KOLLO-198822 format. One line per 3 residues: for each residue x, y, z of N, C-alpha, C, O, CB. Coordinates in steps of 0.001 Angstrom, whole numbers, plus 500000, padded with zeros to 6 digits. Glycine has a CB too. Layout:
N
X:Y:Z:X:Y:Z:X:Y:Z:X:Y:Z:X:Y:Z ~ ... .
//
This chain:
212
629699:926393:242139:630312:925798:241065:631625:925532:241129:632447:926440:241012:630138:926448:240060 ~ 632087:923882:241378:633807:923622:241352:634467:924110:240148:633920:924759:239256:634237:922012:241399 ~ 636037:923642:240208:636796:924110:239452:636964:923511:237845:637368:923990:236785:637838:924063:240202 .
636161:921556:238498:636312:920893:238409:635153:921621:236646:635402:921806:235455:636306:919907:239696 ~ 633663:921821:237775:632456:921920:236342:632859:923395:235676:632090:923906:234861:630360:921985:236950 ~ 633948:923975:236012:634018:925842:235290:634709:924648:233836:634191:924357:232758:635768:927779:236466 .
635693:924330:234294:636370:923551:233235:635859:922857:231925:636266:922979:230770:636864:922652:233846 ~ 634874:922115:232432:634172:921560:231719:633046:922348:230904:632608:922153:229771:633791:920684:232442 ~ 632797:923099:231662:632021:924236:230589:632870:924743:229024:632669:924844:227814:631841:925846:231618 .
633683:924906:229837:634777:926018:228802:635318:925171:227424:635642:925615:226322:636510:926557:229849 ~ 635279:923547:228012:635985:922699:227205:634800:922241:225988:633592:922226:226226:636641:921408:228178 ~ 635468:921841:224525:634548:922115:223632:633419:920454:223294:633616:919265:223546:635555:922763:222237 .
632568:921008:222804:631800:919225:222705:632105:918329:221874:632696:918893:220954:630387:919086:222380 ~ 632038:917344:221702:632285:916198:220740:631785:916591:219049:630912:916068:218356:631346:914812:221385 ~ 632763:917757:218740:632715:918342:217320:633330:917609:216311:632900:917573:215158:633305:919608:217247 .
634533:916896:216783:635564:916156:215524:634787:915045:215138:633928:914497:215828:637218:915533:216021 ~ 635223:914670:213719:634511:913676:213084:635803:912513:213845:636829:912692:214502:634280:913903:211081 ~ 635162:911467:213389:635772:909879:214134:635516:909547:215514:634944:910236:216358:637389:909757:214166 .
635806:908883:215580:635570:908118:216881:637214:908679:218346:638430:908489:218351:635627:905932:216172 ~ 636632:909090:218915:638012:909903:219602:638294:908976:220756:637385:908237:221135:637725:911681:220249 ~ 639671:908941:221448:640421:908133:222728:641298:908707:222674:642090:908913:221754:640776:906687:222820 .
641221:909224:224262:642920:909837:224767:643112:908008:225119:642317:907288:225723:643118:911467:226741 ~ 644085:907736:224667:644936:906733:225343:646202:906450:225367:647025:905754:224773:644638:905830:225114 ~ 646059:907786:226915:647457:908102:227952:647102:908839:229166:647643:909895:229495:648666:909085:227220 .
645933:908092:229989:645697:908699:231079:645959:907943:232533:645666:906787:232838:644427:909086:230900 ~ 646662:909060:233403:646876:908735:234657:646345:908721:235354:646362:909929:235588:647407:909034:235094 ~ 645502:908173:236351:644717:908123:237776:645696:908160:238805:646910:908366:238785:643803:906791:238017 .
644602:907828:240020:645628:908540:241285:646017:907048:241310:646517:906866:242420:644889:909480:243043 ~ 646026:905762:240531:646674:904870:241113:648958:905143:240470:649954:904608:240957:645566:903199:240499 ~ 648872:905889:239608:650098:906470:239799:650183:907350:240545:649390:908289:240615:650594:906848:238905 .
651508:907125:241463:651920:908085:242347:651807:909704:242091:651578:910574:242931:653193:907751:242538 ~ 652029:909844:240736:652350:910879:240532:651214:911982:240071:651446:913177:239888:653294:910650:239774 ~ 649912:911318:239918:648715:911630:239371:647717:911817:240673:647805:911070:241648:648279:910480:238305 .
646812:912831:240591:645995:913671:241133:644137:913042:241157:643282:912996:242041:646326:915064:240219 ~ 644174:912559:239381:642890:912332:238912:642115:910756:239916:642553:909664:240278:643143:912092:237027 ~ 640797:911488:240023:639893:909997:240630:639293:909622:239429:639010:910438:238553:638529:910198:241947 .
639084:908418:239348:638726:907490:237960:636900:908500:237105:636347:908702:236024:638230:905118:238833 ~ 636721:908829:238854:635199:909275:238189:635507:911094:238034:634530:911741:238410:633503:908801:239589 ~ 636257:911638:237727:636538:912908:237702:637200:912659:236455:637328:913751:235903:637265:913570:238892 .
637617:911866:235842:638526:911325:233991:637124:911454:233438:636874:912300:232580:639488:909142:233612 ~ 635903:910359:234070:634918:910442:233069:634109:911298:233371:633069:911415:232723:634283:909380:232790 ~ 634324:911889:234151:633270:913109:234197:633593:913852:233176:632682:914098:232385:633243:914019:235461 .
635085:914468:232873:635993:915394:232231:635394:914996:230721:634500:915496:230038:637796:915111:232570 ~ 636536:913572:230461:636336:913167:229106:635121:912525:228415:635089:912291:227207:637223:912405:228921 ~ 633941:912210:229436:632729:912272:228635:632541:913586:227775:631922:913498:226715:631561:912116:229566 .
632911:914467:228078:631949:915804:227738:632892:916117:226214:632487:916767:225250:632019:917434:229279 ~ 633451:915835:226275:634712:916152:225182:635457:914758:223996:636103:915110:223009:636132:916689:226364 ~ 635249:913383:224282:635965:912582:223344:634562:911193:224024:633713:911087:224910:638208:912396:223679 .
634937:910683:223275:634668:908631:223297:634827:907622:223755:634134:906621:223937:634963:907937:222712 ~ 636456:908106:224080:636772:906817:224836:638017:907148:225634:638828:908009:225295:637023:905505:223837 ~ 638092:906514:226553:639576:906518:227470:640342:905333:227700:639765:904256:227846:639372:906950:228893 .
641706:905439:227749:642586:903922:228081:642987:904846:229576:642934:906070:229698:644370:903250:226632 ~ 643349:903935:230518:643864:904423:231599:645259:903586:231572:645293:902371:231767:642882:904266:232875 ~ 646087:904164:231381:647975:903687:231781:648227:904584:232708:648294:905809:232818:649378:903892:230449 .
648401:903212:233629:648843:904287:234802:650104:903494:234640:650340:902628:233798:647972:904423:236549 ~ 651239:904166:236064:652898:903974:235612:652557:901997:236377:651827:901728:237331:654632:905584:236890 ~ 653241:901168:235669:653312:899893:236660:652351:899271:237009:652542:898168:237521:653771:900073:237773 .
650931:899803:236837:650228:898942:237861:648374:898878:236884:647931:899909:236377:650304:899994:239875 ~ 647732:897780:236829:647123:897932:236662:645511:897903:237289:644923:896824:237358:647597:897656:236075 ~ 644882:899122:237716:643790:899703:238495:642926:898412:238132:643091:897598:237223:643172:901355:238019 .
641615:898503:239475:640506:897488:239406:639522:898484:238825:638391:898003:238889:640025:896707:240906 ~ 639530:899782:238242:638382:900404:237988:637693:899679:236854:636467:899780:236905:638622:901806:237723 ~ 638108:899066:235976:637399:898272:234990:636963:897120:234620:636828:896504:233563:637723:898346:234356 .
636690:896895:236177:636200:895390:236743:634736:895906:236821:633891:895029:237003:636951:894717:238454 ~ 634209:897456:236689:632742:897859:236280:632506:898098:235053:631485:898727:234779:632267:898950:236859 ~ 633279:897713:234138:633166:898640:232476:632001:898768:231910:631785:899722:231163:633914:898006:231217 .
630802:897572:232245:629904:897627:231783:629116:899061:232340:628668:899941:231605:629417:896379:231945 ~ 629078:899044:233774:628065:900018:234198:628505:901181:233873:627705:902049:233526:627723:900025:235549 ~ 629837:901422:233922:630730:902862:233970:630211:903374:232112:629850:904478:231705:633091:902451:234299 .
630337:902374:231531:629839:903334:229844:628702:903250:229547:628363:903408:228374:630419:902894:228387 ~ 627375:902846:231006:625862:903308:230763:625863:904495:231006:625487:905420:230287:624770:902715:231541 ~ 626498:904523:232539:626415:906165:233123:626972:907176:232858:626638:908197:233458:626663:906374:234180 .
628039:907215:231840:629095:908218:231274:628522:908473:229955:627987:909528:229614:630692:907650:231173 ~ 628683:907368:229200:628447:907483:227691:629587:907708:226986:629569:908399:225967:627545:908525:227323 ~ 630918:907031:227558:632046:906673:226975:632825:905516:227100:633083:905146:228245:632684:907441:227174 .
633156:905016:226365:633923:903913:226163:635276:903370:226814:636370:903508:226268:634111:904030:225070 ~ 635080:902740:228037:636454:902612:228854:637673:901106:228028:637490:899888:228026:635795:902111:230880 ~ 638371:901610:227672:639339:900530:226905:640254:899877:227900:641176:900598:228282:640312:901241:225724 .
640194:898616:228421:640963:897688:229293:641206:896915:229015:640346:896305:228380:640725:897330:230155 ~ 642598:896211:229221:643321:896595:230637:644446:897717:229710:644058:898028:228585:644257:894887:231722 ~ 645624:898219:230131:646162:899025:229606:647639:899648:230887:647280:899799:232055:644878:899999:229113 .
648892:899895:230599:649651:899811:231753:650497:900647:230941:650206:900618:229745:650147:898384:232436 ~ 651802:901641:231376:652874:902292:231321:653563:901743:231813:653582:901875:233037:652942:903288:231630 ~ 654547:900795:231172:655364:900399:232139:657272:900675:231901:657993:900234:231006:654898:898836:232246 .
657538:901337:232791:658796:901854:233717:659809:900248:233133:659779:899308:233927:658271:902041:236041 ~ 660810:900003:231503:661558:899486:231180:662989:900368:231525:663043:901582:231727:661146:899133:229995 ~ 664021:899491:231530:665392:899997:231713:665913:900779:231292:666935:901283:231757:666096:899471:231574 .
664932:901320:229559:665633:902309:228781:664377:903481:228841:664663:904650:228578:666145:901691:227104 ~ 663217:903168:229139:662415:904254:229016:660497:903714:229218:660316:902500:229308:662906:904932:227370 ~ 659680:904312:229253:658481:904167:228872:657976:903307:228028:658208:903296:226819:658193:905028:228554 .
657322:902611:228579:656518:901884:227085:654937:901909:227474:654526:901898:228634:657060:899899:226709 ~ 654322:901935:226598:652857:901699:226771:652196:900381:226300:652381:900004:225142:652183:902746:226090 ~ 651431:899669:227159:651218:898062:226906:649657:898325:226950:649181:899036:227834:651944:896771:228232 .
648499:897454:225509:647375:897781:225495:647331:895839:225272:647868:895106:224441:646818:899163:224328 ~ 646321:895533:226588:645759:894541:226427:646579:893640:227029:646398:892570:226449:645429:894344:225243 ~ 647224:893542:227717:648034:892641:228574:647315:892779:229930:646659:893760:230283:649663:893054:228640 .
647640:891101:230987:646810:890635:231722:647812:891479:233145:647500:892070:234179:646544:888798:231506 ~ 648676:891234:232691:649248:891663:234105:650667:892346:234090:650989:892383:232902:649372:890363:235042 ~ 651784:892971:234948:652728:893987:234630:653740:893160:235001:653795:892465:236015:652650:895402:235303 .
654598:893278:234065:655941:893544:234081:657095:893138:235274:656467:892939:236314:655891:894836:233941 ~ 658421:892963:235474:658841:893237:236536:659891:894969:235618:660599:894999:234611:659731:891582:237378 ~ 659446:896187:236672:660079:897506:236271:661561:897337:235873:662069:898391:235492:659983:898546:237460 .
662392:896237:235871:663613:895963:236186:663728:895354:234475:664776:895738:233957:663860:894898:237705 ~ 662948:894587:233641:663284:894496:232492:663673:895484:231292:663345:896644:231044:662539:893936:232274 ~ 664461:894608:230679:665019:895432:229613:664045:895510:228372:663152:894669:228273:666410:894849:229185 .
664248:896834:227104:662388:896940:226768:662435:895655:225488:661404:895223:224971:661638:899091:225879 ~ 663386:895326:225239:663338:893947:224645:662341:892965:225237:661326:892493:224725:664664:893333:224761 ~ 662848:892780:226380:661799:891532:226794:660426:892174:227087:659426:891466:227198:662314:890628:228261 .
660376:893589:227220:659031:894307:227803:657588:894289:226427:656365:894338:226557:659617:896295:228260 ~ 658712:894173:224870:657710:893953:224017:657742:892589:223643:656781:892225:222966:657754:894799:222934 ~ 659181:891171:224092:658439:889737:224160:657492:889694:224597:656488:889268:224027:658893:888795:224736 .
657555:890218:225977:655936:889964:226642:654237:890098:226167:653235:889388:226084:655916:890853:227653 ~ 654746:891748:225886:652791:892310:225078:653113:891228:223925:652086:890588:223696:652394:894680:224114 ~ 653892:890925:223346:653346:890909:222173:653032:888569:222427:652305:887712:221925:654807:891870:220628 .
654031:888627:223383:653027:887092:223360:652091:886983:223965:651611:885852:224034:653505:885912:223793 ~ 651411:888109:224677:650377:888308:225154:649099:888718:224156:647927:888410:224374:650710:889156:226063 ~ 649617:889523:222950:649305:889617:221261:648479:890907:221989:647249:890863:222038:648265:888028:220097 .
649017:891738:222395:648766:893183:222835:649596:893867:221695:650295:893486:220756:649308:893588:224500 ~ 649148:895168:222278:649900:896863:221392:651306:897043:222297:651291:897394:223477:648581:898851:221710 ~ 652431:896762:221590:653107:898071:222079:653688:899188:221717:654473:899316:220777:653770:897904:222556 .
653308:900032:222467:653561:901588:221615:654581:902305:222431:654429:902385:223650:652057:902712:221510 ~ 656044:903052:221582:656775:903985:222464:656205:905263:222903:655710:906179:222246:657915:904305:221872 ~ 656395:905110:224235:655279:906328:224945:656308:907661:224677:657501:907496:224932:654832:906047:227091 .
655978:908607:224308:656571:909778:224274:658629:909675:223778:659637:910267:224166:656136:910367:225964 ~ 658370:908718:222887:659717:908361:222821:661014:909143:222354:662058:908623:221960:659653:907417:222152 ~ 660672:910834:222506:661877:912042:222548:662371:912300:223337:663583:912516:223366:661745:913132:222312 .
661540:912376:224342:661495:912995:225990:662309:912364:226751:662510:911167:226548:660150:912885:226791 ~ 662918:913012:227743:663835:912165:229261:663385:910801:229458:664215:909904:229601:663490:912925:230968 ~ 662366:910612:229474:661421:909275:229876:661370:908149:228958:661392:906954:229254:659933:909642:230019 .
661294:908726:227710:661070:907904:226639:662798:906573:226143:663960:906481:226539:660602:909300:225299 ~ 662267:906132:225523:663206:905080:225035:664323:905345:223757:665292:904693:223367:662275:903957:224618 ~ 663695:906640:223299:664916:907577:222253:664906:906855:221120:663931:906222:220717:666672:907688:222779 .
666143:906935:220494:667025:906227:219491:666417:904760:219413:666141:904267:218319:668679:906223:219968 ~ 666241:904162:220460:665776:902322:220620:664628:902648:219913:664208:901571:219489:665405:901399:222412 ~ 663843:903595:219530:662018:903320:218822:662581:902375:217056:662024:901531:216353:660785:905785:218280 .
663700:902992:216984:664285:902367:215832:664996:901229:215566:665431:901113:214421:664899:903013:215451 ~ 665219:900339:216382:665693:899085:216566:664394:898373:216880:663781:897764:216004:666817:898984:217647 ~ 663992:898450:218093:663195:897784:218534:661712:897406:217524:661423:898096:216546:663054:898461:219731 .
660939:896286:217941:659461:896271:217051:658430:896268:217755:657673:895397:218184:659186:895123:216172 ~ 658547:898115:217864:656829:898848:218221:655886:898513:217154:656120:898212:215983:656748:900711:218262 ~ 654548:898644:217905:653330:898681:217195:653064:899665:216362:652627:899606:215213:652393:898652:217934 .
653511:901074:217366:652791:902414:217031:653983:903166:217907:654848:902759:218683:650907:902634:217614 ~ 653658:904251:217480:654394:905399:218358:653715:906825:218589:653197:907360:217609:655753:905727:217668 ~ 653685:907504:219884:652460:908070:220807:653023:909540:220609:654181:909829:220909:652316:907436:222672 .
652194:910369:220127:652494:911483:219576:651526:912267:221094:650313:912443:221204:651951:911646:217676 ~ 652599:912578:222034:651874:912984:223367:651444:914469:223318:651887:915356:222588:652859:912765:224677 ~ 650528:914533:224216:649807:916037:224603:650603:916729:225416:650844:917928:225275:648410:915997:225372 .
651161:915828:226528:652337:916814:227753:654042:917222:227156:655035:917487:227834:652718:915526:229472 ~ 653911:917156:225842:655232:916730:225312:655792:918378:224620:654879:918811:223918:654999:915238:223977 ~ 656808:919194:224641:657162:920263:223482:656916:919545:221649:656980:918391:221225:659124:920713:223811 .
656692:920576:221114:656081:920242:219766:657736:919564:219496:657619:918452:218981:655320:921814:218583 ~ 658797:919844:219653:659990:919126:219245:660167:917786:219053:660664:917027:218221:660810:919351:219976 ~ 659184:917724:220853:659864:915967:221031:658344:914897:219729:658335:913776:219221:659629:915189:223816 .
657506:915895:219724:656898:915073:218598:656742:915284:217496:655828:914798:216830:655971:914779:218704 ~ 657889:916309:216940:658096:916102:215251:659540:915211:215467:660248:914793:214552:658337:917913:214109 ~ 659650:915131:216138:660947:914087:215995:660252:912448:216375:660855:911490:215894:662428:914609:217371 .
658976:912168:217247:658572:911098:216982:657686:910603:215388:657860:909532:214808:657906:910996:218128 ~ 656551:911946:214861:656154:911911:213371:657311:911274:212829:657337:910079:212535:655846:913365:212647 ~ 658451:912215:212670:659660:911483:211494:659687:910159:211335:659347:909552:210319:661172:911690:211834 .
660243:909534:212714:660263:908183:213043:659851:907368:212633:660374:906344:212195:660020:907930:213785 ~ 658098:907900:212752:656681:906793:212370:657118:906862:211044:657831:905915:210712:654769:907320:212645 ~ 656869:907826:210070:657557:908081:208855:658257:906801:208367:657831:905935:207603:658547:909217:209045 .
659598:906914:209085:660942:906455:208673:660534:904990:208591:660605:904341:207547:662256:906824:209738 ~ 659992:904387:210048:659141:903140:209824:658116:902721:209423:657616:901607:209578:658976:902723:210451 ~ 657660:903828:208746:656109:903322:208696:655211:902387:209318:654585:901392:208954:655925:902952:207751 .
655406:903249:210715:654465:902777:211657:653302:903495:211995:653442:904717:212048:655048:902574:212724 ~ 652038:902970:212268:651067:903739:213340:651566:904950:213931:652783:905123:213858:650737:902874:214540 ~ 650785:905922:214569:650781:907000:215113:649636:907031:216040:648530:907194:215523:650827:907957:214202 .
649693:906932:217037:648398:906672:218190:648881:908406:218767:649907:909026:218486:648654:904828:219768 ~ 647728:908826:219633:647539:910069:220243:647213:910397:222083:646035:910115:222303:646392:910512:219395 ~ 647666:910710:222897:647327:910676:224063:647568:911801:225050:648632:912369:224805:647788:909690:224408 .
647035:912210:225900:646936:913282:226693:648268:913152:227954:648587:914179:228553:645312:913272:227286 ~ 648839:912081:228208:649526:911618:229204:649015:912823:230964:649639:913438:231829:651366:911704:228474 ~ 647602:912554:230627:647200:913344:231879:647347:913265:232819:646818:912187:233089:646402:913508:232132 .
648069:913995:234436:647989:913584:235727:646741:914712:236503:645911:914657:237410:649654:913644:236393 ~ 647110:915444:235754:645982:916592:236338:644873:917194:236104:644843:917057:234880:646303:917449:236450 ~ 643617:917952:236454:642540:918150:235375:643304:919153:234517:644488:919385:234760:640983:918739:235943 .
642480:919914:233250:642468:920236:232223:643449:919665:231294:643629:920065:230144:642447:921322:232321 ~ 644087:918675:231885:645488:918238:230364:644324:916809:229498:644522:916711:228288:647959:917024:231430 ~ 643396:915973:230009:642898:914832:229773:642018:915613:228108:641474:916712:227996:641875:914124:231351 .
642187:914595:227137:642268:914986:225664:642832:916008:225049:642407:916295:223929:641271:915110:225240 ~ 643955:916819:225660:644411:917562:225039:644694:916553:223527:644118:916750:222457:645537:918230:225894 ~ 645447:915756:223723:645514:914770:222406:645164:913779:222161:645202:913103:223189:646360:914467:222030 .
644817:913234:221355:643654:911502:221224:644171:911048:219859:644845:911539:218953:641370:911727:221058 ~ 643646:910062:220079:643429:909434:219037:642380:909049:218093:641493:908233:218345:643761:908768:219290 ~ 642547:909756:216859:641142:909569:215597:641136:908526:215162:642182:908206:214597:641068:910377:214261 .
639831:907326:215197:639627:906444:214691:638398:906546:213754:637353:907171:213934:639664:905636:215553 ~ 638832:905681:212577:637968:906481:211501:636242:905728:211736:635359:906090:210957:638773:906142:209580 ~ 635942:904780:212758:634751:903812:212968:634848:903839:215029:635764:904068:215820:635189:901804:211938 .
633330:903463:215186:633668:903180:216631:633857:902223:216560:633624:901509:215585:632941:903363:217647 ~ 634520:901802:217956:635028:900941:218263:634878:900681:219845:635233:901561:220629:636145:901087:217734 ~ 634263:899264:220377:634088:898748:221418:634709:898358:222485:634490:898737:223636:633737:898181:221206 .
635745:897349:222006:636366:896537:222530:638210:896988:222785:638664:897694:221884:635979:895361:221653 ~ 638876:896733:223555:640551:896344:223318:640684:895542:222293:641348:895910:221324:641309:895575:224490 ~ 640186:894528:222321:640574:894172:220999:640866:894602:219371:641810:894469:218591:639968:893595:220971 .
639400:895239:219316:639262:896061:218579:639601:897568:218167:639272:898192:217158:638552:895891:218666 ~ 640554:898047:219551:641246:898951:219289:642481:898847:219281:643126:899895:219269:640991:899706:219837 ~ 643143:897643:219284:644446:896918:218938:644874:896740:217298:645861:896982:216603:644299:895444:219582 .
643151:896014:217068:643504:895709:215091:643588:896748:214356:644112:896858:213248:642332:894919:214135 ~ 642803:897894:215299:642614:899486:214072:644095:899820:214489:644662:900277:213497:641081:901221:214560 ~ 644695:899785:215260:646002:900828:215279:646753:899913:214964:647626:900502:214327:646519:901668:216614 .
647129:898377:214984:648071:898008:213920:647797:897974:212577:648867:897839:211985:648487:896910:214118 ~ 646529:898053:211527:646450:898382:210456:646589:899616:210218:646416:899826:209018:645606:897999:210061 ~ 646906:900871:211007:647075:901724:210752:645510:902617:210201:645720:903605:209497:648158:901439:210038 .
644279:902335:210460:643277:903319:210747:642998:904106:211744:641831:904124:212134:642417:902918:210671 ~ 643862:904837:212315:643595:905688:213093:645092:907088:213013:646253:907007:212613:643308:904749:214538 ~ 644493:907938:213453:646226:909266:213477:645546:910123:215046:644464:910368:215579:646375:911151:211251 .
646874:910310:215245:646482:911373:216436:645940:912634:215836:645894:912885:214632:647800:911808:217390 ~ 645469:913520:216977:645062:914682:216866:645151:915251:218405:644863:914632:219429:643704:914675:216167 ~ 645597:916513:218295:646048:918098:218745:644461:918392:219041:643915:918741:217994:646966:919332:217299 .
643710:918362:219966:642624:918855:220057:642744:920669:220992:642059:921691:220944:641770:917557:220785 ~ 644088:920219:221810:644312:922189:222501:645988:922055:223173:646524:923032:223696:642708:922794:224473 .
//
């Protein structure tokens, strides 16, 4: 039995209510991740209902076989999405077709995302790679609670979201096995497309959920 198989056996099954999506996972398309796409599917499908691959400054080609993947693994793959490196910190972009230059200011990144009717989320805003207090000044659609960051960072993110009256989403920020689905977004109903995901987040019909 492989290490991955042992880990999956120890993982909880889909017992939480609602539709659970890990909105922040890195595949091997990110230089700092060791996760192959098939491995992500195998691990995630046992625990949650959907995944979003948000690699660093690149949109991988795995989503081209989306329908086949979903039938084989009984999990919804929401695409496209990407984690953009702005000059002031990371920004999660959902529903955009291409990746802007990494040299752009965060204001310009948000403009591009919104021009494409995408969803702009402040990724781990109070970590060393986040936008920090700029979250209070920029038109983000939501703020992330991150499974890879300390509780103190997430508490600041919750306080910012509450003050700004913005929705919160959850993502694991997984780069290795065992991190997937540590934190997810809990939607009130089943969703099937990226457009539906964006709409539900913007309407605030979701919440972050720590699974471990």
